[in-house]
N, C-alpha and C positions, 0 to 999 in steps of 0.2 A: 494767659488769656485767651480766648478766643474771640473774633469781635465782626461781629453781622452786621450790614447793610441794611438798612431796610426805609422804601420811600413811604409809609404810613409812619402816623403819631403813635407814639408812646404813651398811649394811658396808663389805667390801670395791670392790663396787661397785654399784648401784641401779637399777634397771627407771622409764626415767619412764612414766608413765601414758599412757594413747593420746591423750589430750586435751595432754598437757604434748609429746609426740614430734610430735604435729603442728606443734603451736606454734616447737618448736626446730628441726623439717627442715624448714617449708614457707614460716612467717611468720617469723622470727629470721633464718633462714639461717644458723645460727651456724657458723665454722668446725671445722675438727678438732683445732685445738690453741687455739682458744680456750677462755678461762679460762669456767663460770659457778658461782653459788652457788645449791647447793639446800639448804633446808629441811625436814628428815626432823626423821620422831618423837623422835630420838636426839640431835639437838643441826642444828649450819651448816655445810656442810662445801664447800670450794672442791673443786671437779670440770673434768673434760674426756673429750671424747668417747672410750669404748673403742670400741664398735660397734654396727651397727645389725642388729638381727635382726628380720623380719618388719616393718618401719616402726615398731618399739620402740626407743627409745634405751636403750641401754646406757651409762651413767657411771663412772668409775673414780676412785675418792675421791686425791685430791693434800694435803689435809690441813683438820684441824677449825679454822672461824672461831668467833673468841670471839665472842658475842652483845653488844652494843653499841646495837642499835636499839632497845633498848624500856626505859620509863620506871619505876621502881620505884613509881610512884604509877596505883594500877589504880581505873579511872574507869568502872562499869557506868551505859552513859548507857541511859535509859528515856527514849525519842523517842515523844512524842503523834504517832499516824500520818498523815501529812502526805498532801496530795494530789498526785498524779501526778508529776513528776519533781523537787517540794520533799524528795519523803523522799528519794529518789536522792542527790538534792546534800548532805542532811543526813549521810546515813549516810558516804557517800566525805568527805567533808571532817572528817567527827570521827573519823573511820577513820584519816587523813590524819596529825590533829596526837598520834593516840595512845590513843584508849578501847580498852577491853580486850572487852569485851562488849556485845550491846548486845540493847534489848526494845523493841519496839512498843507503845504503852501506848495503848490505849484509854480515852478522856476526854470527857464529857458533850458537848465543843466540838468532835469533831474532824469535819473537812466530809468526810474519805475513811470508806466505809462497805465493808469488807473479808471480812467476816462469811465470806462464799459462797466465798469465795477467797484465804482468808488461805495456805494451804500454798503456793500457788505465788507470792505476794507475798513470801514470806520465802525462796523460792528464789531469786526473782529480787535481793531486798535483800540477800543471800547472795553472789550473783555482784559486785554492785558492790563490797562490802565487799571482796572478795578481790584483786578489779580494782587500788583503791583501795590496798591491802596491797601488792598487788607493787611497783607504781607508786612508790612510799615508801617501800621496802628496809623494810617491817617484820619483824619474826623470827619472827613467827606472825601467822594470820586470825583478827580476833575473830571469836564464833558470835553472829550473827543468831537471836535466839532466837524462839520462839510467841508472839504478842501475850497481856498479861495486861492486865488493869484494876487502879485503883489499888488494891483491896482486898489484891489478889494482892500489890501491891510490898510493902505496908505487911505484910502477914504473915510474909511469907518474908523481908524485908530487912534485919532489924532491928538486924544486927549493922553495918551501914554507917552512914557518915555520910551525909547526907540531905541535899542541898543543892538549892536549888528557886528559879532566876531569876523573877519575877514583876515582872508591869508596873507596880502598884498602890503596891509597896514603894517605900519612898523614902530611907531611913534606911541600911539596916545593908547594905555592902559583903561581897566574898568573904574583904577586909581585916580586915574587923573578929571573924572566924574563925579565931579561935588555938589551939583544940585540935582541930585536926583530926588524924586520922589518916591512913594513905596508902590505904584503903579508902573510897572514896565512891562513891556513888548519886547520878547527876544527873540530877533532873527536868526535861524541856524539855516547854513546851505546845505547843497545833496553833495553828491562823490565826489561832481565836478565842477563845486565849488558856485560861485556869483560868476555871472557875466557883470564885465566893467558897467556898461549901461545901467544896471540894476541897482549899481551899488552907487551911480551917480542920480539914481530916479528917489535913494532912499536918504541920501544925503541931501540933495534938494528939498527934501522933506523934513528935515531934521535931523532924522539918525546920528545916532554916536556911533562911528566907525572905531571898532578896535580891537587892537591884538590879544591873542591870547598867550603869547609867548614866542619865542626862538622856532619852536617844534609845529609842524603841521599835521594837526589832529585829525581821525577820520571825524565825518559829521556826526555819529551817534555818540561818539566822546565828547566833542564839542558840546553837544548838546546837556550831558550830564554835568561837567566841570564848568560852564557858564553859570546853569541854574545857581550850581552849589553858590561859587564864587558873588554872583551876585547878593543872594540872602544872605551868606556869610559876613559880605562887606555891608551892607544896610544896615542888618539887624545890630553890627558892631559899633555903629556911629553914634 
């Protein structure tokens, strides 16, 4: 069943956005009595076509749908900015496994430099995340925020449990962390990894530095593996 995300409330009916209306009519070619789901500001609803006015699809409500696709574990992903399609892949797959919010992270060893075009990049990444949320039937679309640096992270997210996979850590694993909350900040490094001074700064501010195993993972692989492992571990406690 197809799912649409709308920023307005669903009362007895709802008007789809021009973009969603075009997708409904021209791309998916949804039939008159075919059921769809709409994630609106006031919940998730089962709906079907009521009418089309000037190429805008109007859906009528059939029933409310109980949200069931979101984890109670909230992961805020701080992903070091990766080059080209690697960033797209990291954000897409992290969205599929359940991260709640995303901050592109500026680290010293980042290969990509987006300083002059960060707004356009964030808009592009938001579209990648939106597509991934729709494909994986998320109940909402995670927000991609403006890039921040390590100091911003430490100053503004002290209430979260910080987890940092690091290739030079050999002993501590995720399963050694016994008192984690359900609100996690996951920090993933860039292609060049972290500088030691960055790890020391994170340690000094309470971060849990862990290993993901004996094999070195690409940054985009580390993001999805870590996100999935944290959600699975905390949900199964």
